[in-house]
C-alpha positions as CSV (number, residue, x, y, z in Angstrom):
1,M,7.2,10.0,-12.5
2,T,10.4,8.7,-11.1
3,T,12.1,5.5,-12.2
4,Q,11.9,3.5,-9.0
5,L,8.1,4.3,-9.2
6,V,7.9,3.0,-12.8
7,G,9.8,-0.2,-11.7
8,D,7.3,-0.6,-8.8
9,L,4.4,-0.3,-11.4
10,L,6.1,-2.8,-13.8
11,I,6.4,-5.0,-11.0
12,L,2.8,-4.7,-9.8
13,A,1.7,-5.2,-13.7
14,L,3.9,-8.4,-13.8
15,A,2.4,-9.8,-10.6
16,A,-1.3,-9.2,-11.3
17,R,-0.5,-11.1,-14.7
18,V,1.1,-14.0,-13.5
19,F,-0.8,-14.7,-10.2
20,G,-4.2,-13.1,-11.5
21,A,-7.0,-12.0,-9.2
22,D,-5.5,-13.5,-6.0
23,A,-2.4,-11.3,-6.2
24,I,-4.9,-8.2,-6.8
25,A,-7.1,-8.7,-4.0
26,L,-3.5,-9.5,-1.7
27,L,-2.3,-6.2,-2.9
28,R,-5.7,-4.4,-2.1
29,R,-5.5,-5.7,1.3
30,L,-2.3,-4.4,1.8
31,A,-2.8,-0.8,1.0
32,A,-6.1,-1.0,3.2
33,A,-4.0,-2.1,5.9
34,G,-1.6,0.6,5.3
35,V,-4.0,3.3,5.0
36,R,-5.6,2.3,8.2
37,A,-2.0,2.1,9.9
38,G,-1.6,5.5,8.2
39,V,-4.8,7.1,9.7
40,S,-4.4,5.6,13.4
41,E,-1.0,7.2,13.4
42,M,-2.3,10.4,12.4
43,T,-5.1,10.8,14.8
44,R,-2.7,9.4,17.8
45,H,-0.4,12.4,16.8
46,Q,-3.3,14.7,16.8
47,R,-4.8,13.6,20.4
48,G,-1.3,14.2,21.8
49,D,-0.5,10.5,22.4
50,G,2.5,10.2,19.9
51,R,5.0,11.7,22.1
């Protein structure tokens, strides 16, 4: 585990502690949006539209 990852996890834990369920819901939505963007980017490159 890198120190940057440990720092990110500590910030995440602190945000979850401070903001509670709202922060967790927001982080889930952000993660889902990132996954959707990554998947659409991968399928775009597989179709050949990426260039």
